[in-house]
N, C-alpha and C positions, 0 to 999 in steps of 0.2 A: 398937074397930074390929072389928065382927063381919061386915061384908060388903063386897062390892067397891065399893059406892057410897062408903062411908066411906073406903076406900083412895084412890079416884079424887079425892074431895074434899080429902083430906089432902095428897095428892101435888100437886094443882093449887095448894092454898094454899102449900105449901112452894115450889114453883116460882115463883109470882108474887111471894112476899116476897123470895125470894133474887134473882130476876131484876131486879126493880124497885128493890131496895136496892143493887144493884151500880152502880159509877160508869158503866159503859156498860150501859144498860138492855136487857135481853133476856127472851125468853120461849121455851121449847122449842117447836119446831114441831109437836110431837105434839098440842098443845092447839088447833091450827088446822085439824085434818083432819076436817072436815064435808064434805058434799057439794061445796060451793064450793072449799074448800081442796084437796080432791082434784082437782078440774077444773084449778085453778091449778097444782098440781104437775105434772100431765100436760103442761100447756102449757110449763112451765119445762124439763122434761126433753127436749123436742123442739127446744129452742133450740140454735143452733150452739155457743154459749158453754158449754153444759152438757155436758161431755164425759164425765162420770162414768157415765151410763146407757150411752152408746155403747161405752166401754171395758169395762164390766162385761159387756155383751151379747156382745162380741167374745171375752172370756175364756170366757164360758159356752159359745159356739159352739165355740171351739177346744179345750176340755177336756170336751166332752160324754162321750167315752168313759171318761175318768178319773172323772168324776162317776158314770157308770153302774156302773163297776167298784166304786167305793166304796160306793155305795148298795146295790147288788144288785138281784136280781129281786123282783118283786111288792111294791115299796115303797109305803108311804103317805107322801105328801108333804104336810107341814104348813107353810103359808106365812103368816108374820106380816107384815101390811101388804102384802096381795096387790095392791092397786091395780088397774091395768089387766091385770096377769098377762102381760105380753109376754115377760118373761124366763122366767116359769114355763113357758110353751109350749116354749121351748127345751130346758128341763130335762126336761119330761115327754116331749118327742119323743125325747130321748136316752137315757131309762131303759129297761130291759128289762122289759116288761110291767108297768108301774106298776099298782098295784091301787086306790089311792085318792088323792084330793086334797082337803085341807082348807083352803080359803082363809079367812083371817081378816083383816078390815078393819073400821074404824070407819064407813066410808061405805056404807050398805046399798044404795043405788042402784047405785053402781059395783060393789060385791060381786055383786049380781044380774046385771048386764051381763057381768062378767068370767066368772061361773059359768056362764052360758048359752053364752058363746062357747067356753069350755074344754070343756063338755059336748058341743057340736057337733063339735069337733075330736078328742075323745076319748071316743066314745060308750060304750066299755066300762068307763071309769073311774068307780068309786064317788066321788060328789061330796057333800060335806057343808060348805057355807058357814057361817061363824060371824061374825055382826055383833057386834063387841064391841071395847072398848079393850084394848090389850095388858095393862093392869093388872086387867082383870076376871078372875074365876075362872070357868073353863069345863071341861067335859069334852071330852076329845078322842075323837071317834068311831073306829070301826073297830079297836078294840083286839082283837088276836089275829086279825085277819082278812086279814093279808098279810105281807109280808116286814117289813124294817126300817121303823120309823117315823122319818122324816128331817125335821128342821127346816130350812126354807129361808128365810133372812132377808137378802135382797140388800142389800149395803151402800150403794148409791147412792140408795136410796129411804128410807134410815133417817135421820131428822133428830131423834132424841131427844137 
């Protein structure tokens, strides 16, 4: 296994064998996040029955000051599974002079839309979208160009 493609293929094979060998057949949702999968997920999170996103959004709104104090000024926010970035905007708006944002997502179309919207709301923010799978190997940009590099991995959007 010398590259990320081998890692992805082997992880996918392990997940398929394990999930389809189980009594109750399952597959991790991470393998469904293409453009259509992302659109479906956004629709699901808007349903009344899906309280997780609303609850998490409420917590992020209510704890913005605590998050800003923890992260500090000039932060670089790295978000795994950026999706539509709705919660990201709350976090970025609460931070003190955020320096950069690195949205990471497997859906390039949604990533481009999210990046464009975030850039319009935060014009001074350095923005470097990365289209990839979480298992891909990639360099994180902006090293040494800001304050703390902080990972943001909202819980309600994680289906691994």
